[in-house]
C-alpha positions as CSV (number, residue, x, y, z in Angstrom):
1,M,10.8,6.2,-27.6
2,S,13.4,4.0,-29.3
3,D,15.1,0.6,-28.7
4,G,12.0,-1.4,-29.8
5,R,9.8,0.0,-27.1
6,L,6.1,0.5,-27.9
7,Q,3.8,3.1,-26.6
8,L,1.0,1.6,-24.5
9,S,-2.3,3.1,-25.3
10,F,-5.3,3.0,-22.9
11,S,-8.5,4.8,-22.3
12,G,-8.2,7.8,-19.9
13,A,-11.8,7.4,-18.7
14,F,-12.5,4.9,-15.9
15,D,-14.9,4.1,-13.2
16,R,-13.2,4.8,-9.9
17,L,-15.2,2.0,-8.2
18,N,-13.6,1.7,-4.7
19,H,-10.0,2.5,-5.7
20,N,-10.0,5.8,-3.7
21,I,-11.2,4.6,-0.3
22,F,-7.6,4.8,1.1
23,R,-5.0,7.4,0.1
24,F,-2.1,5.2,-1.1
25,P,1.1,6.7,-2.6
26,A,2.3,5.8,-6.1
27,K,-0.4,3.3,-6.8
28,F,-1.3,1.8,-10.1
29,H,-3.5,3.8,-12.5
30,P,-6.6,1.6,-13.0
31,P,-6.9,2.1,-16.8
32,V,-3.3,0.9,-17.2
33,V,-4.0,-2.2,-15.2
34,R,-7.2,-2.9,-17.0
35,E,-5.4,-2.6,-20.4
36,L,-2.7,-5.0,-19.3
37,I,-5.2,-7.5,-18.0
38,E,-7.1,-7.4,-21.3
39,R,-3.9,-7.8,-23.3
40,F,-2.2,-10.6,-21.4
41,S,-4.9,-12.7,-19.8
42,S,-8.2,-14.3,-20.6
43,P,-11.5,-14.4,-18.7
44,G,-11.4,-17.1,-16.0
45,D,-7.6,-16.8,-15.6
46,T,-5.9,-16.3,-12.2
47,I,-3.8,-13.1,-12.0
48,L,-1.1,-12.6,-9.3
49,D,0.1,-9.3,-7.9
50,P,3.0,-10.1,-5.5
51,F,3.2,-6.5,-4.4
52,C,-0.5,-5.8,-4.2
53,G,-0.3,-2.5,-2.3
54,S,-3.9,-1.1,-2.1
55,G,-5.4,-3.8,-4.3
56,T,-5.7,-2.0,-7.7
57,T,-4.8,-5.1,-9.7
58,L,-7.1,-7.3,-7.7
59,I,-10.1,-5.0,-8.1
60,E,-9.5,-4.6,-11.9
61,A,-9.0,-8.4,-12.3
62,L,-12.3,-9.1,-10.6
63,I,-14.1,-6.5,-12.8
64,A,-12.6,-8.1,-15.9
65,G,-13.8,-11.6,-14.9
66,R,-10.5,-13.0,-13.6
67,A,-9.7,-14.5,-10.2
68,A,-6.9,-12.7,-8.4
69,V,-4.2,-13.4,-5.8
70,G,-2.4,-10.6,-4.0
71,T,0.4,-10.7,-1.6
72,D,2.4,-8.1,0.3
73,V,4.8,-7.9,3.2
74,D,3.0,-4.8,4.5
75,P,0.2,-5.7,6.9
76,L,-1.8,-2.6,6.1
77,S,-1.6,-3.2,2.4
78,V,-3.1,-6.7,2.9
79,L,-5.9,-5.3,5.1
80,I,-6.7,-2.6,2.5
81,S,-6.8,-5.2,-0.3
82,R,-9.0,-7.6,1.6
83,G,-11.3,-4.8,2.7
84,K,-11.8,-3.6,-0.8
85,T,-12.3,-7.0,-2.4
86,Q,-14.4,-8.6,0.3
87,R,-17.9,-9.5,-0.9
88,Y,-20.4,-7.9,1.4
89,D,-24.1,-8.2,2.0
90,I,-24.9,-4.7,0.9
91,G,-28.2,-4.5,2.7
92,R,-26.6,-5.5,6.0
93,L,-23.6,-3.3,5.5
94,D,-26.0,-0.3,4.8
95,A,-27.8,-1.0,8.1
96,L,-24.5,-1.3,10.1
97,V,-23.1,1.9,8.5
98,A,-26.2,3.8,9.5
99,E,-25.9,2.3,13.0
100,M,-22.3,3.4,13.3
101,I,-23.0,6.9,12.0
102,A,-25.7,7.4,14.6
103,D,-23.3,6.3,17.3
104,L,-20.6,8.6,16.1
105,A,-23.1,11.5,16.2
106,R,-23.8,10.7,19.9
107,F,-20.1,10.4,20.7
108,R,-19.4,13.7,19.0
109,E,-22.2,15.5,21.0
110,A,-20.9,14.1,24.3
111,D,-17.3,15.0,23.4
112,E,-18.2,18.6,22.5
113,Q,-20.2,19.1,25.6
114,L,-17.4,17.8,27.8
115,W,-14.4,19.5,26.0
116,G,-15.8,22.2,23.8
117,D,-14.7,23.2,20.3
118,F,-12.7,20.7,18.3
119,I,-9.9,23.2,17.8
120,N,-8.9,22.6,21.5
121,D,-6.8,19.9,23.0
122,I,-7.3,18.6,26.5
123,H,-5.1,19.0,29.6
124,P,-2.8,16.2,30.6
125,A,-4.8,15.6,33.8
126,E,-8.0,15.3,31.7
127,Y,-6.2,12.9,29.3
128,A,-5.0,10.7,32.2
129,A,-8.6,10.5,33.6
130,A,-10.2,9.8,30.2
131,R,-7.8,6.9,29.4
132,G,-9.5,4.7,32.0
133,E,-11.3,1.8,30.3
134,L,-9.9,2.9,26.9
135,E,-6.4,2.1,27.9
136,A,-6.3,-1.3,26.1
137,R,-7.4,0.4,22.8
138,I,-4.6,3.0,22.9
139,P,-1.6,1.6,20.9
140,T,2.0,1.8,22.1
141,I,3.1,4.2,19.4
142,P,6.5,5.7,20.4
143,R,6.0,9.4,21.2
144,I,2.2,9.1,20.6
145,E,1.6,12.6,21.8
146,H,3.9,13.9,19.2
147,W,1.8,12.4,16.5
148,F,-1.7,13.0,17.9
149,R,-3.4,15.5,20.2
150,R,-4.3,13.9,23.5
151,R,-8.0,14.5,22.8
152,V,-7.7,12.8,19.4
153,I,-6.0,9.7,21.1
154,I,-9.1,9.4,23.3
155,Q,-11.5,9.9,20.4
156,L,-9.7,7.3,18.2
157,A,-9.6,4.8,21.1
158,A,-13.4,5.2,21.6
159,I,-14.0,4.7,17.9
160,K,-11.8,1.7,17.8
161,A,-13.7,0.2,20.8
162,R,-16.9,0.7,18.9
163,I,-15.6,-0.9,15.7
164,E,-14.5,-4.0,17.7
165,R,-18.2,-4.8,18.2
166,Y,-18.2,-6.1,14.6
167,A,-15.3,-8.4,15.1
168,G,-16.0,-11.9,13.6
169,I,-18.2,-10.7,10.8
170,P,-17.1,-9.7,7.2
171,E,-18.3,-6.1,7.7
172,H,-15.6,-5.7,10.4
173,L,-13.1,-5.4,7.5
174,F,-15.0,-2.5,6.0
175,F,-15.0,-0.6,9.3
176,Q,-11.3,-1.2,9.8
177,L,-10.6,0.0,6.3
178,C,-12.6,3.2,6.8
179,F,-10.9,3.7,10.2
180,A,-7.5,3.3,8.7
181,S,-8.4,5.9,6.0
182,I,-8.8,8.7,8.6
183,I,-5.9,8.1,10.9
184,R,-3.4,10.1,8.9
185,N,-5.7,13.1,8.7
186,A,-6.5,12.9,12.4
187,S,-2.8,13.0,13.2
188,N,-0.3,15.8,13.3
189,A,1.6,14.2,10.4
190,D,1.5,15.8,7.0
191,P,-0.7,13.6,4.8
192,V,1.1,14.5,1.6
193,P,4.9,13.6,1.8
194,V,5.8,10.0,0.9
195,S,9.1,10.0,2.7
196,G,7.4,8.3,5.7
197,L,6.1,10.2,8.6
198,E,6.7,13.9,9.3
199,V,5.2,16.7,11.4
200,T,6.1,19.4,8.8
201,K,6.3,23.1,9.2
202,H,3.1,23.3,7.2
203,M,1.3,21.2,9.8
204,Q,2.8,23.2,12.6
205,D,1.5,26.4,11.0
206,R,-1.9,24.9,10.7
207,E,-1.9,24.1,14.4
208,M,-0.9,27.7,15.2
209,K,-3.8,29.0,13.2
210,G,-6.3,26.8,14.9
211,R,-6.7,23.5,13.1
212,I,-9.9,21.6,13.6
213,V,-9.4,17.8,14.1
214,D,-12.7,16.0,14.3
215,P,-12.3,12.2,13.9
216,Y,-16.1,11.7,14.3
217,I,-16.8,13.8,11.2
218,L,-13.8,12.3,9.3
219,L,-15.1,8.8,9.9
220,T,-18.7,9.6,9.1
221,S,-17.6,11.1,5.8
222,A,-15.4,8.1,5.1
223,L,-18.2,5.6,5.9
224,R,-20.6,7.3,3.5
225,R,-18.1,7.7,0.7
226,S,-16.7,4.2,1.1
227,F,-20.2,2.6,1.3
228,D,-21.2,4.2,-2.0
229,A,-17.9,3.1,-3.6
230,T,-18.3,-0.4,-2.3
231,Q,-21.8,-0.7,-3.5
232,N,-20.7,0.5,-6.9
233,F,-17.9,-2.1,-7.0
234,Q,-20.2,-4.9,-5.8
235,A,-22.7,-4.2,-8.6
236,A,-19.9,-4.3,-11.2
237,R,-18.0,-7.5,-10.2
238,P,-19.1,-10.8,-11.6
239,P,-20.8,-13.1,-9.0
240,R,-18.3,-16.0,-9.0
241,M,-14.9,-14.3,-9.3
242,I,-13.0,-14.2,-6.0
243,A,-9.8,-12.5,-4.8
244,R,-7.4,-13.6,-2.1
245,A,-5.0,-11.3,-0.4
246,A,-2.4,-12.6,2.1
247,R,0.7,-11.4,3.9
248,A,3.6,-13.1,2.2
249,D,7.1,-12.2,1.1
250,A,7.4,-12.2,-2.7
251,R,10.9,-13.7,-2.3
252,F,9.4,-16.9,-0.9
253,L,6.3,-17.5,-3.0
254,S,5.4,-21.1,-3.9
255,I,2.7,-22.9,-5.9
256,R,1.5,-24.3,-2.6
257,G,0.7,-20.8,-1.5
258,T,-0.5,-19.1,-4.6
259,G,-1.6,-22.0,-6.9
260,L,-0.5,-22.1,-10.5
261,I,-0.8,-18.6,-12.0
262,D,-1.9,-17.6,-15.5
263,C,-0.6,-14.1,-15.5
264,V,1.4,-11.8,-13.2
265,I,0.8,-8.0,-13.3
266,T,2.6,-5.9,-10.7
267,S,4.5,-2.8,-9.9
268,P,7.3,-3.7,-7.6
269,P,8.7,-1.2,-5.0
270,Y,10.8,1.5,-6.6
271,L,14.3,1.7,-5.3
272,T,14.2,4.2,-2.3
273,A,11.1,5.8,-3.8
274,V,8.4,5.4,-1.1
275,N,9.1,4.3,2.5
276,Y,6.0,2.3,3.1
277,Y,7.5,0.8,6.3
278,R,7.6,4.1,8.0
279,R,4.6,5.7,6.2
280,H,2.1,3.1,7.5
281,Q,3.4,3.1,11.1
282,L,0.4,5.0,12.7
283,E,-2.3,2.9,10.9
284,M,-0.5,-0.4,11.7
285,F,-0.4,0.4,15.4
286,W,-4.0,1.7,15.6
287,L,-5.4,-1.3,13.8
288,G,-3.4,-3.8,15.9
289,L,-1.4,-5.0,12.9
290,T,1.6,-4.5,15.1
291,D,1.7,-4.1,18.9
292,T,5.3,-3.2,19.7
293,T,8.3,-1.5,18.1
294,A,10.1,-4.9,18.3
295,E,7.5,-6.4,16.1
296,R,7.9,-3.6,13.5
297,L,11.6,-4.0,13.5
298,E,11.2,-7.7,12.6
299,L,9.2,-6.6,9.6
300,M,11.8,-4.1,8.4
301,P,14.2,-6.3,6.3
302,R,11.3,-7.7,4.3
303,Y,10.6,-4.3,2.7
304,L,12.4,-3.9,-0.6
305,G,13.5,-0.5,-1.8
306,R,14.4,1.1,1.6
307,D,16.9,3.9,1.5
308,R,19.1,2.6,4.4
309,V,19.9,-1.0,5.0
310,A,22.2,-2.5,7.7
311,Q,24.9,-4.9,6.7
312,H,23.4,-7.8,8.6
313,H,20.2,-7.4,6.5
314,V,22.2,-7.8,3.3
315,E,24.0,-10.9,4.6
316,D,20.9,-12.7,5.9
317,R,18.9,-15.5,4.1
318,Y,17.4,-13.1,1.5
319,G,20.5,-12.3,-0.5
320,V,21.5,-14.9,-3.2
321,H,20.0,-14.2,-6.6
322,G,20.8,-10.8,-8.0
323,T,23.6,-10.0,-5.7
324,A,26.3,-10.2,-8.4
325,V,24.2,-8.0,-10.7
326,G,23.8,-5.4,-7.9
327,R,27.5,-5.3,-7.2
328,R,28.3,-4.8,-10.8
329,W,25.8,-1.9,-11.1
330,L,27.3,-0.4,-7.9
331,T,30.5,0.3,-9.6
332,R,28.7,3.0,-11.6
333,L,27.5,4.7,-8.4
334,M,30.8,5.1,-6.7
335,P,31.7,6.7,-4.3
336,I,28.8,5.6,-2.1
337,K,28.2,5.4,1.6
338,P,28.0,1.8,3.0
339,H,24.4,1.9,4.2
340,R,23.3,3.1,0.7
341,A,25.4,0.4,-1.0
342,H,23.8,-2.2,1.3
343,A,20.4,-0.8,0.3
344,F,21.2,-1.3,-3.4
345,I,22.4,-4.8,-2.9
346,H,19.4,-5.7,-0.7
347,Y,17.1,-4.5,-3.4
348,C,18.8,-6.3,-6.2
349,A,19.1,-9.5,-4.3
350,G,15.5,-9.3,-3.3
351,M,14.2,-8.7,-6.8
352,G,16.4,-11.5,-8.1
353,E,14.7,-13.8,-5.6
354,V,11.3,-12.5,-6.6
355,F,11.9,-13.3,-10.3
356,A,13.1,-16.8,-9.5
357,R,9.8,-17.4,-7.5
358,L,7.6,-15.9,-10.2
359,A,9.1,-18.3,-12.8
360,E,8.1,-21.2,-10.5
361,V,4.5,-20.2,-9.9
362,T,3.6,-19.0,-13.4
363,R,2.5,-21.3,-16.2
364,V,5.0,-21.8,-19.0
365,C,5.0,-19.0,-21.6
366,C,2.5,-17.0,-19.7
367,A,3.1,-13.3,-19.2
368,I,4.8,-11.7,-16.2
369,V,4.2,-8.0,-16.5
370,I,6.3,-5.5,-14.5
371,V,5.5,-1.8,-14.4
372,V,8.4,0.4,-13.2
373,G,9.8,3.9,-13.6
374,D,13.3,5.3,-13.5
375,V,14.7,6.7,-10.2
376,S,17.6,8.7,-8.9
377,F,19.9,6.9,-6.5
378,N,23.1,8.3,-5.0
379,K,22.6,11.4,-7.3
380,R,22.7,9.2,-10.3
381,Q,19.9,8.2,-12.7
382,I,19.1,4.5,-12.5
383,S,17.3,2.8,-15.5
384,M,15.1,0.6,-13.5
385,P,13.8,-1.3,-16.6
386,N,17.4,-2.2,-17.6
387,L,18.3,-3.3,-14.0
388,L,15.2,-5.5,-13.7
389,V,15.7,-7.1,-17.1
390,E,19.2,-8.1,-16.0
391,L,18.0,-9.4,-12.7
392,A,15.2,-11.4,-14.4
393,R,17.4,-12.9,-17.1
394,P,18.4,-16.2,-15.5
395,W,14.7,-17.2,-15.2
396,L,12.6,-15.2,-17.6
397,D,12.7,-14.1,-21.3
398,L,11.9,-10.5,-22.1
399,S,9.1,-10.5,-24.7
400,T,8.0,-6.8,-25.1
401,R,8.7,-3.4,-23.7
402,F,6.1,-0.6,-23.6
403,W,6.1,2.9,-22.2
404,Y,3.4,5.4,-21.3
405,S,3.4,9.0,-20.0
406,I,2.2,9.8,-16.5
407,S,0.0,12.7,-17.5
408,N,-2.5,13.3,-14.7
409,R,-2.4,13.8,-11.0
410,Y,-4.0,10.5,-10.2
411,M,-1.1,8.6,-11.8
412,S,1.7,10.8,-10.7
413,Y,3.1,11.1,-7.1
414,E,6.2,12.8,-6.0
415,R,8.8,10.3,-4.9
416,R,11.1,10.9,-2.0
417,N,14.3,10.3,-3.9
418,G,13.9,13.5,-6.0
419,A,13.2,11.5,-9.2
420,S,11.0,13.2,-11.7
421,I,9.1,10.2,-12.8
422,D,7.0,11.3,-15.8
423,T,7.2,8.0,-17.7
424,D,6.4,4.4,-16.7
425,H,7.9,1.4,-18.4
426,V,6.1,-2.0,-18.9
427,L,8.3,-5.1,-19.2
428,V,6.6,-8.2,-20.4
429,F,8.5,-11.4,-19.5
430,R,7.6,-15.0,-20.4
431,S,8.2,-17.9,-18.0
432,R,10.4,-20.7,-19.4
433,G,9.1,-23.3,-17.0
């Protein structure tokens, strides 16, 4: 690479700890995060990830002897991050997991005796009768029978009711996390695409061939796998380091909310790359993180990087910083449809606000490390590093630029915008105070 960019070197080997409990698209590669933590922070520092996603930065910060603060607008991301970084009493968790697995085995046996092989769905009349006392646990997902077999809806509702027995104790988070991890595979949606939520032809073909959907076995496997991973993480983390994860919009961060930060390490949403708002819909409803479509629509404008944005979401309170930069870059993308132009402005204005807030909450001259890859937008290649450098310029000084190749399947993930992202860029800014 040229232009003064340095190649970032890091060890390819790493302990997976509890990183893989939940399948999360386009997440940080732990060795990269660990290398950045070691380079740009010191033991005892507090590290902030304002787009914490599935908690990779928080986990690696704890392992490295740093405190961590994570925020995200996505309710599921926050639950995942909390569930992974919660300090559990391993002995008690072990006993509760064994108790849950035994109950799942009983549920499964009764289910099979009543309805037969798990290839089969149930008749609408059986579904109506079975809803009964489970009605309150069945979420109001639009077209729920499109996304789930009727039998699976009943099964998931029964499991949800069982998990609710742990409400009020720390282990409840663990069971919610494991439950969230099986919902996609228990649904009719294809678990692979990151474009959001799709019942693809591949999934329809699997149904025609006789697809087995068994939430009891899915959750039993998730519980065992997640307990082992959690135990591994608990043994590796220092005893006094803590992490906090909270729902917050990175455009409105404040010292009052985060405290004064020693280092920021984050990978912000890529422009139109992954539609987390749509992708996490099923899990959010089943976990009670949203109850109605209206609640979800209120969340929508807070997600940066969406492919389509309405005009009124551009003109609301979010769009001040970065708007002029976005409009200047838009001239390179013409002609462009209005909703896509609005999406670009919304992203630039939002990231401009984020940089302004990061400058306020980070100690003077400390590192603000941004990891990003190039994308394709409106059939044009966008240099995300150059765009973000320009958006950050009013508040932050660029110190160093690194790059590294995405060379294994754990790191790479096909993005929905058609971009072939085989290189990530690391931008190291310094706060001026």
